[in-house]
N, CA, C, O and the ligand as a Tripos MOL2 file, in Angstrom:
@<TRIPOS>MOLECULE
protein
  301   299    76     0     0
PROTEIN
NO_CHARGES

@<TRIPOS>ATOM
      1 N           0.8540   -1.2120    0.0000 N.3       1 MET1
      2 CA          0.0000    0.0000    0.0000 C.3       1 MET1
      3 C           0.8800    1.2480    0.0000 C.2       1 MET1
      4 O           1.8390    1.3390    0.7670 O.2       1 MET1
      5 N           0.5500    2.2060   -0.8630 N.am      2 LEU2
      6 CA          1.3260    3.4430   -0.9300 C.3       2 LEU2
      7 C           0.5100    4.6170   -0.3830 C.2       2 LEU2
      8 O          -0.7120    4.6740   -0.5180 O.2       2 LEU2
      9 N           1.2240    5.5330    0.2290 N.am      3 CYS3
     10 CA          0.5900    6.7150    0.8060 C.3       3 CYS3
     11 C          -0.0060    7.5850   -0.3070 C.2       3 CYS3
     12 O           0.6270    7.8150   -1.3370 O.2       3 CYS3
     13 N          -1.2360    8.0620   -0.0800 N.am      4 MET4
     14 CA         -1.8860    8.9100   -1.0840 C.3       4 MET4
     15 C          -1.3550   10.3410   -1.0450 C.2       4 MET4
     16 O          -1.5060   11.0950   -2.0070 O.2       4 MET4
     17 N          -0.7360   10.7040    0.0720 N.am      5 GLU5
     18 CA         -0.2190   12.0620    0.2360 C.3       5 GLU5
     19 C           1.1480   12.2370   -0.4170 C.2       5 GLU5
     20 O           1.3740   13.1840   -1.1710 O.2       5 GLU5
     21 N           2.0690   11.2980   -0.1120 N.am      6 CYS6
     22 CA          3.4580   11.5000   -0.5480 C.3       6 CYS6
     23 C           4.0150   10.3410   -1.3680 C.2       6 CYS6
     24 O           5.1240   10.4450   -1.8910 O.2       6 CYS6
     25 N           3.2780    9.2440   -1.4940 N.am      7 GLY7
     26 CA          3.7240    8.1450   -2.3250 C.3       7 GLY7
     27 C           4.7060    7.1850   -1.6680 C.2       7 GLY7
     28 O           5.1680    6.2370   -2.3040 O.2       7 GLY7
     29 N           5.0270    7.4250   -0.4050 N.am      8 ALA8
     30 CA          5.9290    6.5220    0.3190 C.3       8 ALA8
     31 C           5.1610    5.2710    0.7380 C.2       8 ALA8
     32 O           3.9420    5.1950    0.5850 O.2       8 ALA8
     33 N           5.8940    4.2930    1.2710 N.am      9 THR9
     34 CA          5.2680    3.0460    1.6850 C.3       9 THR9
     35 C           4.4440    3.2510    2.9640 C.2       9 THR9
     36 O           4.8720    3.9250    3.9020 O.2       9 THR9
     37 N           3.2570    2.6500    2.9680 N.am     10 ALA10
     38 CA          2.4310    2.6790    4.1770 C.3      10 ALA10
     39 C           2.3950    1.2680    4.7470 C.2      10 ALA10
     40 O           2.0890    0.3070    4.0420 O.2      10 ALA10
     41 N           2.7100    1.1590    6.0280 N.am     11 GLU11
     42 CA          2.7780   -0.1520    6.6630 C.3      11 GLU11
     43 C           1.5480   -0.4390    7.5000 C.2      11 GLU11
     44 O           0.9090    0.4620    8.0440 O.2      11 GLU11
     45 N           1.2410   -1.7180    7.5850 N.am     12 LYS12
     46 CA          0.0980   -2.1690    8.3690 C.3      12 LYS12
     47 C           0.2990   -1.8650    9.8490 C.2      12 LYS12
     48 O           1.3930   -2.0330   10.3880 O.2      12 LYS12
     49 N          -0.7610   -1.4200   10.4920 N.am     13 GLY13
     50 CA         -0.6600   -1.1530   11.9180 C.3      13 GLY13
     51 C          -2.0270   -0.8920   12.5050 C.2      13 GLY13
     52 O          -3.0530   -1.2330   11.9170 O.2      13 GLY13
     53 N          -2.0240   -0.2830   13.6700 N.am     14 TYR14
     54 CA         -3.2730    0.0530   14.3400 C.3      14 TYR14
     55 C          -3.2390    1.5090   14.7410 C.2      14 TYR14
     56 O          -2.1780    2.0690   15.0180 O.2      14 TYR14
     57 N          -4.4190    2.1210   14.7690 N.am     15 THR15
     58 CA         -4.4830    3.5180   15.1640 C.3      15 THR15
     59 C          -5.7180    3.7550   16.0290 C.2      15 THR15
     60 O          -6.5710    2.8790   16.1730 O.2      15 THR15
     61 N          -5.7950    4.9430   16.5960 N.am     16 THR16
     62 CA         -6.9770    5.3650   17.3440 C.3      16 THR16
     63 C          -7.6700    6.4230   16.5170 C.2      16 THR16
     64 O          -7.0960    7.4750   16.2340 O.2      16 THR16
     65 N          -8.9130    6.1450   16.1240 N.am     17 ASP17
     66 CA         -9.6680    7.0700   15.2850 C.3      17 ASP17
     67 C         -10.5300    7.9690   16.1630 C.2      17 ASP17
     68 O         -11.2840    7.4830   17.0060 O.2      17 ASP17
     69 N         -10.4190    9.2780   15.9660 N.am     18 VAL18
     70 CA        -11.2110   10.2210   16.7610 C.3      18 VAL18
     71 C         -12.1420   10.9880   15.8320 C.2      18 VAL18
     72 O         -11.6920   11.6140   14.8720 O.2      18 VAL18
     73 N         -13.4420   10.9370   16.1190 N.am     19 THR19
     74 CA        -14.4190   11.6900   15.3440 C.3      19 THR19
     75 C         -15.0780   12.7050   16.2610 C.2      19 THR19
     76 O         -15.6900   12.3450   17.2670 O.2      19 THR19
     77 N         -14.9470   13.9700   15.9060 N.am     20 ASP20
     78 CA        -15.5370   15.0430   16.6990 C.3      20 ASP20
     79 C         -16.8810   15.4120   16.0750 C.2      20 ASP20
     80 O         -16.9350   15.9420   14.9650 O.2      20 ASP20
     81 N         -17.9750   15.1250   16.8050 N.am     21 LEU21
     82 CA        -19.3090   15.3880   16.2680 C.3      21 LEU21
     83 C         -19.8770   16.6980   16.8010 C.2      21 LEU21
     84 O         -21.0770   16.9530   16.6950 O.2      21 LEU21
     85 N         -19.0200   17.5140   17.3670 N.am     22 GLY22
     86 CA        -19.4730   18.7910   17.8960 C.3      22 GLY22
     87 C         -19.8830   18.6820   19.3470 C.2      22 GLY22
     88 O         -19.2040   19.1990   20.2340 O.2      22 GLY22
     89 N         -21.0290   17.9890   19.5960 N.am     23 ASP23
     90 CA        -21.4680   17.8500   20.9850 C.3      23 ASP23
     91 C         -20.9860   16.5540   21.6230 C.2      23 ASP23
     92 O         -21.1510   16.3530   22.8260 O.2      23 ASP23
     93 N         -20.4020   15.6910   20.8350 N.am     24 CYS24
     94 CA        -19.7780   14.5010   21.4240 C.3      24 CYS24
     95 C         -18.5670   14.0420   20.6210 C.2      24 CYS24
     96 O         -18.3950   14.3690   19.4470 O.2      24 CYS24
     97 N         -17.7450   13.2740   21.3100 N.am     25 LEU25
     98 CA        -16.4820   12.8260   20.7410 C.3      25 LEU25
     99 C         -16.4950   11.3010   20.7270 C.2      25 LEU25
    100 O         -16.7340   10.6630   21.7530 O.2      25 LEU25
    101 N         -16.2380   10.7250   19.5610 N.am     26 VAL26
    102 CA        -16.2150    9.2700   19.4550 C.3      26 VAL26
    103 C         -14.7740    8.8100   19.2240 C.2      26 VAL26
    104 O         -14.1320    9.1750   18.2390 O.2      26 VAL26
    105 N         -14.2990    8.0110   20.1480 N.am     27 ILE27
    106 CA        -12.9260    7.5210   20.0660 C.3      27 ILE27
    107 C         -12.9670    6.0170   19.8280 C.2      27 ILE27
    108 O         -13.5310    5.2750   20.6330 O.2      27 ILE27
    109 N         -12.3740    5.5660   18.7320 N.am     28 VAL28
    110 CA        -12.3470    4.1350   18.4360 C.3      28 VAL28
    111 C         -10.8930    3.6710   18.4760 C.2      28 VAL28
    112 O         -10.0450    4.1510   17.7250 O.2      28 VAL28
    113 N         -10.6370    2.7390   19.3610 N.am     29 ARG29
    114 CA         -9.2610    2.2610   19.5390 C.3      29 ARG29
    115 C          -9.0170    0.9850   18.7480 C.2      29 ARG29
    116 O          -9.9510    0.2780   18.3700 O.2      29 ARG29
    117 N          -7.7360    0.7060   18.5050 N.am     30 ASN30
    118 CA         -7.3230   -0.5330   17.8320 C.3      30 ASN30
    119 C          -7.9140   -0.6860   16.4330 C.2      30 ASN30
    120 O          -8.3220   -1.7820   16.0470 O.2      30 ASN30
    121 N          -7.9600    0.4020   15.6780 N.am     31 VAL31
    122 CA         -8.4840    0.3420   14.3150 C.3      31 VAL31
    123 C          -7.3630   -0.1010   13.3670 C.2      31 VAL31
    124 O          -6.3190    0.5490   13.3020 O.2      31 VAL31
    125 N          -7.5700   -1.1980   12.6350 N.am     32 PRO32
    126 CA         -6.5410   -1.6210   11.6920 C.3      32 PRO32
    127 C          -6.4150   -0.6070   10.5520 C.2      32 PRO32
    128 O          -7.4200   -0.1420   10.0150 O.2      32 PRO32
    129 N          -5.1880   -0.2720   10.1890 N.am     33 CYS33
    130 CA         -4.9850    0.7500    9.1650 C.3      33 CYS33
    131 C          -3.6270    0.5510    8.5170 C.2      33 CYS33
    132 O          -2.8650   -0.3390    8.8960 O.2      33 CYS33
    133 N          -3.3380    1.3910    7.5360 N.am     34 TYR34
    134 CA         -1.9890    1.4920    6.9960 C.3      34 TYR34
    135 C          -1.4710    2.8620    7.3800 C.2      34 TYR34
    136 O          -2.1790    3.8620    7.2650 O.2      34 TYR34
    137 N          -0.2200    2.8980    7.8410 N.am     35 LYS35
    138 CA          0.3490    4.1670    8.2780 C.3      35 LYS35
    139 C           1.5830    4.4660    7.4420 C.2      35 LYS35
    140 O           2.4740    3.6250    7.3210 O.2      35 LYS35
    141 N           1.6380    5.6670    6.8620 N.am     36 CYS36
    142 CA          2.7660    6.0680    6.0300 C.3      36 CYS36
    143 C           4.0260    6.2220    6.8770 C.2      36 CYS36
    144 O           3.9950    6.8530    7.9330 O.2      36 CYS36
    145 N           5.1390    5.6410    6.4090 N.am     37 VAL37
    146 CA          6.3870    5.7220    7.1700 C.3      37 VAL37
    147 C           7.0030    7.1190    7.0820 C.2      37 VAL37
    148 O           7.8290    7.4860    7.9170 O.2      37 VAL37
    149 N           6.6030    7.9020    6.0690 N.am     38 GLU38
    150 CA          7.1840    9.2360    5.8810 C.3      38 GLU38
    151 C           6.3870   10.3290    6.5800 C.2      38 GLU38
    152 O           6.9380   11.1070    7.3600 O.2      38 GLU38
    153 N           5.0860   10.3860    6.2980 N.am     39 CYS39
    154 CA          4.3030   11.5360    6.7790 C.3      39 CYS39
    155 C           3.2420   11.1590    7.8010 C.2      39 CYS39
    156 O           2.4710   12.0120    8.2410 O.2      39 CYS39
    157 N           3.1980    9.8630    8.1870 N.am     40 ASN40
    158 CA          2.2360    9.3920    9.1960 C.3      40 ASN40
    159 C           0.7800    9.5120    8.7830 C.2      40 ASN40
    160 O          -0.1160    9.4640    9.6260 O.2      40 ASN40
    161 N           0.5410    9.6680    7.4920 N.am     41 GLU41
    162 CA         -0.8240    9.6690    6.9830 C.3      41 GLU41
    163 C          -1.4470    8.3000    7.2790 C.2      41 GLU41
    164 O          -0.8040    7.2640    7.1090 O.2      41 GLU41
    165 N          -2.7030    8.3130    7.7220 N.am     42 ILE42
    166 CA         -3.4050    7.0660    8.0330 C.3      42 ILE42
    167 C          -4.3240    6.7180    6.8740 C.2      42 ILE42
    168 O          -5.0930    7.5560    6.4040 O.2      42 ILE42
    169 N          -4.2380    5.4690    6.4140 N.am     43 ILE43
    170 CA         -5.0930    5.0240    5.3170 C.3      43 ILE43
    171 C          -5.9420    3.8590    5.8090 C.2      43 ILE43
    172 O          -5.4200    2.8890    6.3590 O.2      43 ILE43
    173 N          -7.2660    3.9610    5.6080 N.am     44 TYR44
    174 CA         -8.1580    2.8650    5.9660 C.3      44 TYR44
    175 C          -8.5690    2.1300    4.6990 C.2      44 TYR44
    176 O          -8.7410    2.7440    3.6460 O.2      44 TYR44
    177 N          -8.7260    0.8200    4.8040 N.am     45 THR45
    178 CA         -9.2850    0.0780    3.6750 C.3      45 THR45
    179 C         -10.7880    0.3500    3.6600 C.2      45 THR45
    180 O         -11.3410    0.8070    4.6600 O.2      45 THR45
    181 N         -11.4580    0.0730    2.5290 N.am     46 GLY46
    182 CA        -12.8800    0.3470    2.3850 C.3      46 GLY46
    183 C         -13.7180   -0.2860    3.4750 C.2      46 GLY46
    184 O         -14.6270    0.3400    4.0200 O.2      46 GLY46
    185 N         -13.4040   -1.5370    3.7900 N.am     47 ASP47
    186 CA        -14.1070   -2.2880    4.8290 C.3      47 ASP47
    187 C         -14.0820   -1.5820    6.1710 C.2      47 ASP47
    188 O         -15.1020   -1.4150    6.8400 O.2      47 ASP47
    189 N         -12.8600   -1.1710    6.5410 N.am     48 VAL48
    190 CA        -12.6550   -0.5400    7.8450 C.3      48 VAL48
    191 C         -13.3700    0.8100    7.8930 C.2      48 VAL48
    192 O         -13.9950    1.1510    8.8970 O.2      48 VAL48
    193 N         -13.2740    1.5760    6.8050 N.am     49 ALA49
    194 CA        -13.9200    2.8850    6.7450 C.3      49 ALA49
    195 C         -15.4270    2.7430    6.9330 C.2      49 ALA49
    196 O         -16.0540    3.5370    7.6350 O.2      49 ALA49
    197 N         -16.0020    1.7140    6.2920 N.am     50 GLN50
    198 CA        -17.4390    1.4540    6.4110 C.3      50 GLN50
    199 C         -17.8170    1.1010    7.8360 C.2      50 GLN50
    200 O         -18.8110    1.5830    8.3790 O.2      50 GLN50
    201 N         -17.0000    0.2510    8.4220 N.am     51 HIS51
    202 CA        -17.2250   -0.1930    9.7830 C.3      51 HIS51
    203 C         -17.1730    0.9730   10.7590 C.2      51 HIS51
    204 O         -17.9980    1.0860   11.6660 O.2      51 HIS51
    205 N         -16.1870    1.8320   10.5540 N.am     52 LEU52
    206 CA        -16.0280    3.0060   11.4120 C.3      52 LEU52
    207 C         -17.2640    3.8880   11.3530 C.2      52 LEU52
    208 O         -17.7180    4.4000   12.3760 O.2      52 LEU52
    209 N         -17.8100    4.0640   10.1470 N.am     53 GLU53
    210 CA        -19.0170    4.8710    9.9770 C.3      53 GLU53
    211 C         -20.1520    4.3150   10.8200 C.2      53 GLU53
    212 O         -20.8810    5.0550   11.4810 O.2      53 GLU53
    213 N         -20.2840    2.9850   10.7810 N.am     54 LYS54
    214 CA        -21.3460    2.3330   11.5510 C.3      54 LYS54
    215 C         -21.1380    2.5110   13.0480 C.2      54 LYS54
    216 O         -22.0830    2.7470   13.8000 O.2      54 LYS54
    217 N         -19.8920    2.3930   13.4620 N.am     55 ILE55
    218 CA        -19.5820    2.5340   14.8860 C.3      55 ILE55
    219 C         -19.9160    3.9500   15.3560 C.2      55 ILE55
    220 O         -20.4790    4.1340   16.4350 O.2      55 ILE55
    221 N         -19.5660    4.9480   14.5420 N.am     56 VAL56
    222 CA        -19.8420    6.3410   14.8970 C.3      56 VAL56
    223 C         -21.3560    6.5710   14.9590 C.2      56 VAL56
    224 O         -21.8470    7.2450   15.8640 O.2      56 VAL56
    225 N         -22.1010    6.0020   13.9830 N.am     57 GLU57
    226 CA        -23.5680    6.1020   13.9820 C.3      57 GLU57
    227 C         -24.1470    5.5370   15.2730 C.2      57 GLU57
    228 O         -25.0330    6.1270   15.8910 O.2      57 GLU57
    229 N         -23.6230    4.3790   15.6630 N.am     58 MET58
    230 CA        -24.0660    3.6870   16.8620 C.3      58 MET58
    231 C         -23.7800    4.5410   18.1000 C.2      58 MET58
    232 O         -24.6280    4.6900   18.9790 O.2      58 MET58
    233 N         -22.5800    5.0920   18.1480 N.am     59 ALA59
    234 CA        -22.1550    5.8910   19.2960 C.3      59 ALA59
    235 C         -23.0060    7.1520   19.4310 C.2      59 ALA59
    236 O         -23.2800    7.6050   20.5420 O.2      59 ALA59
    237 N         -23.4290    7.7250   18.2800 N.am     60 LYS60
    238 CA        -24.2640    8.9260   18.2740 C.3      60 LYS60
    239 C         -25.5450    8.7020   19.0620 C.2      60 LYS60
    240 O         -26.0230    9.5980   19.7580 O.2      60 LYS60
    241 N         -26.0980    7.4940   18.9470 N.am     61 ARG61
    242 CA        -27.3650    7.1880   19.6090 C.3      61 ARG61
    243 C         -27.2360    7.1710   21.1220 C.2      61 ARG61
    244 O         -28.2070    7.4190   21.8380 O.2      61 ARG61
    245 N         -26.0380    6.8790   21.6070 N.am     62 PHE62
    246 CA        -25.8370    6.8630   23.0600 C.3      62 PHE62
    247 C         -25.8130    8.2800   23.6260 C.2      62 PHE62
    248 O         -26.0820    8.4990   24.8070 O.2      62 PHE62
    249 N         -25.4800    9.2470   22.7470 N.am     63 MET63
    250 CA        -25.4520   10.6560   23.1360 C.3      63 MET63
    251 C         -24.6150   10.9320   24.3810 C.2      63 MET63
    252 O         -24.9720   11.7600   25.2190 O.2      63 MET63
    253 N         -23.5230   10.2380   24.4800 N.am     64 GLN64
    254 CA        -22.6140   10.5170   25.5780 C.3      64 GLN64
    255 C         -21.6190   11.5510   25.0950 C.2      64 GLN64
    256 O         -21.3640   11.6870   23.8980 O.2      64 GLN64
    257 N         -21.0620   12.2770   26.0510 N.am     65 GLU65
    258 CA        -20.1280   13.3160   25.6760 C.3      65 GLU65
    259 C         -18.8850   12.7080   25.0140 C.2      65 GLU65
    260 O         -18.3710   13.2100   24.0140 O.2      65 GLU65
    261 N         -18.4330   11.6190   25.6090 N.am     66 ILE66
    262 CA        -17.2720   10.9240   25.0640 C.3      66 ILE66
    263 C         -17.5660    9.4260   25.0050 C.2      66 ILE66
    264 O         -17.8960    8.8110   26.0190 O.2      66 ILE66
    265 N         -17.4470    8.8500   23.8240 N.am     67 SER67
    266 CA        -17.6080    7.4060   23.6830 C.3      67 SER67
    267 C         -16.2610    6.8040   23.3000 C.2      67 SER67
    268 O         -15.6300    7.2270   22.3310 O.2      67 SER67
    269 N         -15.8370    5.8270   24.0610 N.am     68 ILE68
    270 CA        -14.5950    5.1400   23.7180 C.3      68 ILE68
    271 C         -14.9330    3.6830   23.3970 C.2      68 ILE68
    272 O         -15.4410    2.9390   24.2360 O.2      68 ILE68
    273 N         -14.6350    3.3080   22.1610 N.am     69 ILE69
    274 CA        -15.0250    1.9990   21.6690 C.3      69 ILE69
    275 C         -13.7790    1.2540   21.1880 C.2      69 ILE69
    276 O         -12.9020    1.8390   20.5530 O.2      69 ILE69
    277 N         -13.7140   -0.0310   21.4950 N.am     70 ASP70
    278 CA        -12.5970   -0.8400   21.0130 C.3      70 ASP70
    279 C         -13.0210   -1.5300   19.7190 C.2      70 ASP70
    280 O         -13.9210   -2.3690   19.7130 O.2      70 ASP70
    281 N         -12.3580   -1.1620   18.6270 N.am     71 TYR71
    282 CA        -12.7380   -1.6920   17.3010 C.3      71 TYR71
    283 C         -12.7240   -3.2090   17.2910 C.2      71 TYR71
    284 O         -13.6170   -3.8370   16.7220 O.2      71 TYR71
    285 N         -11.7190   -3.8010   17.9130 N.am     72 SER72
    286 CA        -11.5720   -5.2620   17.8690 C.3      72 SER72
    287 C         -12.7120   -5.9730   18.5740 C.2      72 SER72
    288 O         -12.9220   -7.1670   18.3580 O.2      72 SER72
    289 N         -13.4550   -5.2560   19.4170 N.am     73 LYS73
    290 CA        -14.5670   -5.8910   20.1450 C.3      73 LYS73
    291 C         -15.9040   -5.7440   19.4380 C.2      73 LYS73
    292 O         -16.8470   -6.4780   19.7320 O.2      73 LYS73
    293 N         -15.9950   -4.7860   18.4920 N.am     74 VAL74
    294 CA        -17.2710   -4.5660   17.8130 C.3      74 VAL74
    295 C         -17.2330   -4.9990   16.3450 C.2      74 VAL74
    296 O         -18.2820   -5.1380   15.7160 O.2      74 VAL74
    297 N         -16.0530   -5.2090   15.8050 N.am     75 ALA75
    298 CA        -15.9230   -5.5770   14.3850 C.3      75 ALA75
    299 C         -16.3130   -7.0380   14.1730 C.2      75 ALA75
    300 O         -16.2690   -7.5320   13.0460 O.2      75 ALA75
    301 ZN          2.9930    9.7860    3.2240 Zn       76 ZN76
@<TRIPOS>BOND
     1     1     2 1
     2     2     3 1
     3     3     4 2
     4     3     5 am
     5     5     6 1
     6     6     7 1
     7     7     8 2
     8     7     9 am
     9     9    10 1
    10    10    11 1
    11    11    12 2
    12    11    13 am
    13    13    14 1
    14    14    15 1
    15    15    16 2
    16    15    17 am
    17    17    18 1
    18    18    19 1
    19    19    20 2
    20    19    21 am
    21    21    22 1
    22    22    23 1
    23    23    24 2
    24    23    25 am
    25    25    26 1
    26    26    27 1
    27    27    28 2
    28    27    29 am
    29    29    30 1
    30    30    31 1
    31    31    32 2
    32    31    33 am
    33    33    34 1
    34    34    35 1
    35    35    36 2
    36    35    37 am
    37    37    38 1
    38    38    39 1
    39    39    40 2
    40    39    41 am
    41    41    42 1
    42    42    43 1
    43    43    44 2
    44    43    45 am
    45    45    46 1
    46    46    47 1
    47    47    48 2
    48    47    49 am
    49    49    50 1
    50    50    51 1
    51    51    52 2
    52    51    53 am
    53    53    54 1
    54    54    55 1
    55    55    56 2
    56    55    57 am
    57    57    58 1
    58    58    59 1
    59    59    60 2
    60    59    61 am
    61    61    62 1
    62    62    63 1
    63    63    64 2
    64    63    65 am
    65    65    66 1
    66    66    67 1
    67    67    68 2
    68    67    69 am
    69    69    70 1
    70    70    71 1
    71    71    72 2
    72    71    73 am
    73    73    74 1
    74    74    75 1
    75    75    76 2
    76    75    77 am
    77    77    78 1
    78    78    79 1
    79    79    80 2
    80    79    81 am
    81    81    82 1
    82    82    83 1
    83    83    84 2
    84    83    85 am
    85    85    86 1
    86    86    87 1
    87    87    88 2
    88    87    89 am
    89    89    90 1
    90    90    91 1
    91    91    92 2
    92    91    93 am
    93    93    94 1
    94    94    95 1
    95    95    96 2
    96    95    97 am
    97    97    98 1
    98    98    99 1
    99    99   100 2
   100    99   101 am
   101   101   102 1
   102   102   103 1
   103   103   104 2
   104   103   105 am
   105   105   106 1
   106   106   107 1
   107   107   108 2
   108   107   109 am
   109   109   110 1
   110   110   111 1
   111   111   112 2
   112   111   113 am
   113   113   114 1
   114   114   115 1
   115   115   116 2
   116   115   117 am
   117   117   118 1
   118   118   119 1
   119   119   120 2
   120   119   121 am
   121   121   122 1
   122   122   123 1
   123   123   124 2
   124   123   125 am
   125   125   126 1
   126   126   127 1
   127   127   128 2
   128   127   129 am
   129   129   130 1
   130   130   131 1
   131   131   132 2
   132   131   133 am
   133   133   134 1
   134   134   135 1
   135   135   136 2
   136   135   137 am
   137   137   138 1
   138   138   139 1
   139   139   140 2
   140   139   141 am
   141   141   142 1
   142   142   143 1
   143   143   144 2
   144   143   145 am
   145   145   146 1
   146   146   147 1
   147   147   148 2
   148   147   149 am
   149   149   150 1
   150   150   151 1
   151   151   152 2
   152   151   153 am
   153   153   154 1
   154   154   155 1
   155   155   156 2
   156   155   157 am
   157   157   158 1
   158   158   159 1
   159   159   160 2
   160   159   161 am
   161   161   162 1
   162   162   163 1
   163   163   164 2
   164   163   165 am
   165   165   166 1
   166   166   167 1
   167   167   168 2
   168   167   169 am
   169   169   170 1
   170   170   171 1
   171   171   172 2
   172   171   173 am
   173   173   174 1
   174   174   175 1
   175   175   176 2
   176   175   177 am
   177   177   178 1
   178   178   179 1
   179   179   180 2
   180   179   181 am
   181   181   182 1
   182   182   183 1
   183   183   184 2
   184   183   185 am
   185   185   186 1
   186   186   187 1
   187   187   188 2
   188   187   189 am
   189   189   190 1
   190   190   191 1
   191   191   192 2
   192   191   193 am
   193   193   194 1
   194   194   195 1
   195   195   196 2
   196   195   197 am
   197   197   198 1
   198   198   199 1
   199   199   200 2
   200   199   201 am
   201   201   202 1
   202   202   203 1
   203   203   204 2
   204   203   205 am
   205   205   206 1
   206   206   207 1
   207   207   208 2
   208   207   209 am
   209   209   210 1
   210   210   211 1
   211   211   212 2
   212   211   213 am
   213   213   214 1
   214   214   215 1
   215   215   216 2
   216   215   217 am
   217   217   218 1
   218   218   219 1
   219   219   220 2
   220   219   221 am
   221   221   222 1
   222   222   223 1
   223   223   224 2
   224   223   225 am
   225   225   226 1
   226   226   227 1
   227   227   228 2
   228   227   229 am
   229   229   230 1
   230   230   231 1
   231   231   232 2
   232   231   233 am
   233   233   234 1
   234   234   235 1
   235   235   236 2
   236   235   237 am
   237   237   238 1
   238   238   239 1
   239   239   240 2
   240   239   241 am
   241   241   242 1
   242   242   243 1
   243   243   244 2
   244   243   245 am
   245   245   246 1
   246   246   247 1
   247   247   248 2
   248   247   249 am
   249   249   250 1
   250   250   251 1
   251   251   252 2
   252   251   253 am
   253   253   254 1
   254   254   255 1
   255   255   256 2
   256   255   257 am
   257   257   258 1
   258   258   259 1
   259   259   260 2
   260   259   261 am
   261   261   262 1
   262   262   263 1
   263   263   264 2
   264   263   265 am
   265   265   266 1
   266   266   267 1
   267   267   268 2
   268   267   269 am
   269   269   270 1
   270   270   271 1
   271   271   272 2
   272   271   273 am
   273   273   274 1
   274   274   275 1
   275   275   276 2
   276   275   277 am
   277   277   278 1
   278   278   279 1
   279   279   280 2
   280   279   281 am
   281   281   282 1
   282   282   283 1
   283   283   284 2
   284   283   285 am
   285   285   286 1
   286   286   287 1
   287   287   288 2
   288   287   289 am
   289   289   290 1
   290   290   291 1
   291   291   292 2
   292   291   293 am
   293   293   294 1
   294   294   295 1
   295   295   296 2
   296   295   297 am
   297   297   298 1
   298   298   299 1
   299   299   300 2
@<TRIPOS>SUBSTRUCTURE
     1 MET1         2 RESIDUE 1 A MET
     2 LEU2         6 RESIDUE 1 A LEU
     3 CYS3        10 RESIDUE 1 A CYS
     4 MET4        14 RESIDUE 1 A MET
     5 GLU5        18 RESIDUE 1 A GLU
     6 CYS6        22 RESIDUE 1 A CYS
     7 GLY7        26 RESIDUE 1 A GLY
     8 ALA8        30 RESIDUE 1 A ALA
     9 THR9        34 RESIDUE 1 A THR
    10 ALA10       38 RESIDUE 1 A ALA
    11 GLU11       42 RESIDUE 1 A GLU
    12 LYS12       46 RESIDUE 1 A LYS
    13 GLY13       50 RESIDUE 1 A GLY
    14 TYR14       54 RESIDUE 1 A TYR
    15 THR15       58 RESIDUE 1 A THR
    16 THR16       62 RESIDUE 1 A THR
    17 ASP17       66 RESIDUE 1 A ASP
    18 VAL18       70 RESIDUE 1 A VAL
    19 THR19       74 RESIDUE 1 A THR
    20 ASP20       78 RESIDUE 1 A ASP
    21 LEU21       82 RESIDUE 1 A LEU
    22 GLY22       86 RESIDUE 1 A GLY
    23 ASP23       90 RESIDUE 1 A ASP
    24 CYS24       94 RESIDUE 1 A CYS
    25 LEU25       98 RESIDUE 1 A LEU
    26 VAL26      102 RESIDUE 1 A VAL
    27 ILE27      106 RESIDUE 1 A ILE
    28 VAL28      110 RESIDUE 1 A VAL
    29 ARG29      114 RESIDUE 1 A ARG
    30 ASN30      118 RESIDUE 1 A ASN
    31 VAL31      122 RESIDUE 1 A VAL
    32 PRO32      126 RESIDUE 1 A PRO
    33 CYS33      130 RESIDUE 1 A CYS
    34 TYR34      134 RESIDUE 1 A TYR
    35 LYS35      138 RESIDUE 1 A LYS
    36 CYS36      142 RESIDUE 1 A CYS
    37 VAL37      146 RESIDUE 1 A VAL
    38 GLU38      150 RESIDUE 1 A GLU
    39 CYS39      154 RESIDUE 1 A CYS
    40 ASN40      158 RESIDUE 1 A ASN
    41 GLU41      162 RESIDUE 1 A GLU
    42 ILE42      166 RESIDUE 1 A ILE
    43 ILE43      170 RESIDUE 1 A ILE
    44 TYR44      174 RESIDUE 1 A TYR
    45 THR45      178 RESIDUE 1 A THR
    46 GLY46      182 RESIDUE 1 A GLY
    47 ASP47      186 RESIDUE 1 A ASP
    48 VAL48      190 RESIDUE 1 A VAL
    49 ALA49      194 RESIDUE 1 A ALA
    50 GLN50      198 RESIDUE 1 A GLN
    51 HIS51      202 RESIDUE 1 A HIS
    52 LEU52      206 RESIDUE 1 A LEU
    53 GLU53      210 RESIDUE 1 A GLU
    54 LYS54      214 RESIDUE 1 A LYS
    55 ILE55      218 RESIDUE 1 A ILE
    56 VAL56      222 RESIDUE 1 A VAL
    57 GLU57      226 RESIDUE 1 A GLU
    58 MET58      230 RESIDUE 1 A MET
    59 ALA59      234 RESIDUE 1 A ALA
    60 LYS60      238 RESIDUE 1 A LYS
    61 ARG61      242 RESIDUE 1 A ARG
    62 PHE62      246 RESIDUE 1 A PHE
    63 MET63      250 RESIDUE 1 A MET
    64 GLN64      254 RESIDUE 1 A GLN
    65 GLU65      258 RESIDUE 1 A GLU
    66 ILE66      262 RESIDUE 1 A ILE
    67 SER67      266 RESIDUE 1 A SER
    68 ILE68      270 RESIDUE 1 A ILE
    69 ILE69      274 RESIDUE 1 A ILE
    70 ASP70      278 RESIDUE 1 A ASP
    71 TYR71      282 RESIDUE 1 A TYR
    72 SER72      286 RESIDUE 1 A SER
    73 LYS73      290 RESIDUE 1 A LYS
    74 VAL74      294 RESIDUE 1 A VAL
    75 ALA75      298 RESIDUE 1 A ALA
    76 ZN76       301 GROUP 0 **** ****
């Protein structure tokens, strides 16, 4: 996988995805991703991006100020 920003190699890893919805913050830990070795750009595969969207939708319904979700437990 190559970085879309700078074209360097992106390596497989895990990241913490933070989505700020204004009145609440959704934090998803242990999200599988590719991380650029040069610029630290995070790249998600289509599957993961879709999953993240669903997790954020789900978290919105809880209406908590801060939701911390472990990706590996909900995927
Ligand atoms: Zn890069």
